[in-house]
C-alpha positions in Angstrom: 81.8 -22.0 -14.7 80.2 -18.8 -15.3 81.8 -15.8 -16.2 81.4 -12.5 -14.2 79.8 -10.8 -17.3 77.0 -13.2 -17.6 76.8 -13.6 -13.4 76.2 -9.4 -13.9 74.0 -9.9 -16.9 71.4 -12.4 -15.3 71.0 -10.4 -12.3 70.2 -7.4 -14.3 67.9 -9.6 -16.1 66.7 -10.4 -12.9 66.6 -7.4 -11.5 64.3 -6.4 -15.1 61.6 -8.8 -14.2 61.3 -7.8 -10.7 60.6 -4.2 -11.3 58.5 -4.9 -14.5 56.4 -7.4 -11.9 56.9 -4.8 -9.6 55.2 -2.5 -11.9 52.5 -4.7 -12.8 51.2 -5.6 -9.4 51.5 -1.7 -9.0 49.5 -0.5 -12.0 46.5 -3.8 -10.3 46.3 -2.4 -7.4 46.7 1.6 -8.5 42.7 0.2 -10.8 41.6 -1.8 -7.7 41.8 1.5 -5.6 40.4 3.5 -8.4 37.3 0.6 -9.1 37.0 1.3 -5.1 37.3 4.6 -4.9 34.1 5.0 -7.7 32.4 2.0 -6.0 31.9 4.1 -2.7 31.6 7.4 -4.4 28.8 6.0 -6.1 27.2 4.2 -3.3 27.4 8.0 -1.4 25.6 9.7 -4.9 23.0 7.2 -4.6 23.0 7.1 -0.9 22.6 10.9 -0.8 19.9 10.9 -3.9 17.9 8.3 -1.9 17.9 10.9 1.4 17.3 14.0 -0.5 14.3 11.7 -1.7 13.0 10.7 1.9 13.5 14.4 2.9 11.8 15.7 0.5 8.5 13.2 0.5 8.6 13.5 4.3 8.6 17.1 3.9 5.7 16.9 1.1 3.7 14.8 3.4 4.2 17.3 6.5 3.2 19.8 4.9 0.2 17.9 3.2 -1.0 17.1 6.8 -0.4 20.9 7.9 -2.4 22.2 5.0 -5.1 19.4 6.2 -5.4 20.3 9.6 -5.6 24.0 8.8 -9.0 23.0 7.2 -9.9 20.6 10.0 -9.6 23.0 12.3 -11.7 26.1 10.9 -15.0 25.9 12.9 -18.3 24.5 11.1 -21.7 26.3 11.6 -23.6 24.4 13.7 -26.6 23.3 11.7 -24.5 22.4 8.9 -23.4 18.2 8.3 -21.0 17.4 5.8 -21.0 14.2 4.8 -18.5 12.4 2.7 -19.4 10.0 0.4 -16.7 6.8 -0.3 -16.8 4.4 -3.4 -14.5 2.6 -5.1 -13.4 3.0 -8.4 -13.3 2.1 -11.7 -9.5 0.7 -11.6 -10.3 -1.7 -7.9 -7.8 -0.1 -6.6 -8.4 3.5 -5.3 -11.2 4.9 -2.9 -13.2 8.5 -4.6 -14.4 10.4 -2.5 -17.1 13.6 -2.8 -18.6 15.9 0.6 -22.4 17.2 0.4 -23.3 19.5 2.6 -26.7 19.0 4.3 -29.2 21.2 6.7 -30.2 18.7 9.2 -28.2 14.8 10.3 -28.7 12.1 8.6 -30.1 9.0 9.9 -30.2 6.9 7.4 -28.9 5.5 3.7 -31.7 6.1 2.6 -32.0 10.0 3.9 -29.6 10.4 0.7 -30.6 10.4 -2.8 -28.5 9.0 -5.6 -24.9 10.9 -5.9 -24.2 11.7 -9.6 -20.1 11.3 -10.8 -18.6 11.4 -14.1 -17.5 8.2 -15.0 -15.1 8.8 -17.7 -13.0 10.7 -14.8 -13.2 7.3 -12.2 -12.4 5.1 -14.6 -15.6 3.7 -15.7 -15.8 5.2 -18.9 -15.2 7.0 -21.7 -16.5 9.7 -23.6 -18.9 12.9 -22.7 -21.8 11.1 -21.9 -20.5 9.2 -18.8 -23.1 9.6 -15.5 -22.9 7.3 -13.0 -24.0 7.4 -9.7 -23.2 6.3 -6.3 -26.2 4.6 -4.0 -25.5 4.9 -0.1 -25.7 1.8 1.7 -23.8 2.3 4.7 -23.4 5.2 7.5 -20.6 6.3 10.0 -19.7 8.8 12.2 -16.6 10.7 10.6 -14.1 9.8 12.9 -11.4 12.7 11.3 -14.1 15.6 11.0 -15.9 14.5 14.1 -18.8 16.2 15.5 -21.9 15.4 13.3 -20.0 14.9 10.0 -20.6 11.1 8.3 -19.0 8.9 6.3 -21.3 7.2 3.4 -20.4 4.4 1.9 -22.1 3.9 -1.2 -22.2 1.5 -4.2 -22.0 2.4 -8.0 -24.3 2.2 -10.1 -24.4 3.2 -14.4 -26.8 5.6 -16.2 -29.2 2.4 -17.3 -29.2 1.5 -13.7 -27.2 -1.7 -13.6 -24.0 -2.7 -11.0 -21.1 -1.2 -12.0 -17.9 -3.8 -12.2 -16.3 -2.7 -9.5 -20.1 -3.0 -7.5 -19.0 -6.5 -6.2 -21.0 -5.5 -2.6 -24.4 -5.6 -5.4 -23.0 -9.2 -6.6 -22.5 -10.5 -3.2 -25.6 -10.0 -2.0 -27.6 -11.3 -5.1 -25.3 -14.1 -4.4 -26.4 -14.6 -0.6 -29.9 -14.9 -1.7 -29.7 -17.5 -4.4 -29.2 -20.5 -1.4 -32.3 -22.7 0.2 -32.0 -22.3 3.9 -32.0 -25.2 5.0 -31.5 -26.8 8.9 -29.5 -29.4 10.2 -29.2 -31.3 13.7 -25.8 -32.3 15.6 -24.6 -33.7 18.5 -21.7 -32.8 20.9 -19.9 -35.3 22.8 -16.1 -35.9 24.5 -14.1 -38.9 24.7 -12.6 -39.9 27.8 -9.9 -42.6 28.9 -10.6 -44.8 31.4 -9.0 -43.2 34.0 -11.9 -40.5 33.4 -9.4 -38.1 32.0 -9.9 -36.6 28.9 -9.0 -38.3 25.2 -6.5 -35.2 24.5 -2.9 -34.5 23.5 -2.5 -32.5 27.2 -2.7 -35.2 28.9 -0.6 -37.9 27.4 2.2 -36.4 29.3 0.6 -36.8 32.5 1.8 -39.9 34.6 
């Protein structure tokens, strides 16, 4: 049989072990709470930053729209026509545009001369000597400016008169002219079942 002093000693040891375990669990819980707090704080900061960025972008868009409408609402003289020339630049991802003012309303792309632009500023070339040209090929009514104003779609050519690497339209039209014309005959027909109904999956479920 254990003496009373030994029992008391073992009881004290058990209490000490329980106390240590409790302290360890409490420390782990504190670490978890700290990590959760930091994670939530990081999420909150990230969300606020993203929200502020979205608000800034929306403000910039609204400001840009307001500024654009301010100029679009200006009265245009009746004897002037704005023609916006649009072409694909050397990046093959962006459009470039340049507006020219005319005294008479153009009726055809042939009414326009070649429009000169800087090839180095539009990713076509480098250096000071980089004269490139935009040739009008299609003419449309301008849906943004309205009135008699026009949108002019253009092909791009180098200073030597050769199509640029971004001028895929020129190469497509060249390829279309290469094949020779041909013709063929065909006869349409339909298949029917013995009961007179068309041979089709739509009639397979009919009784």
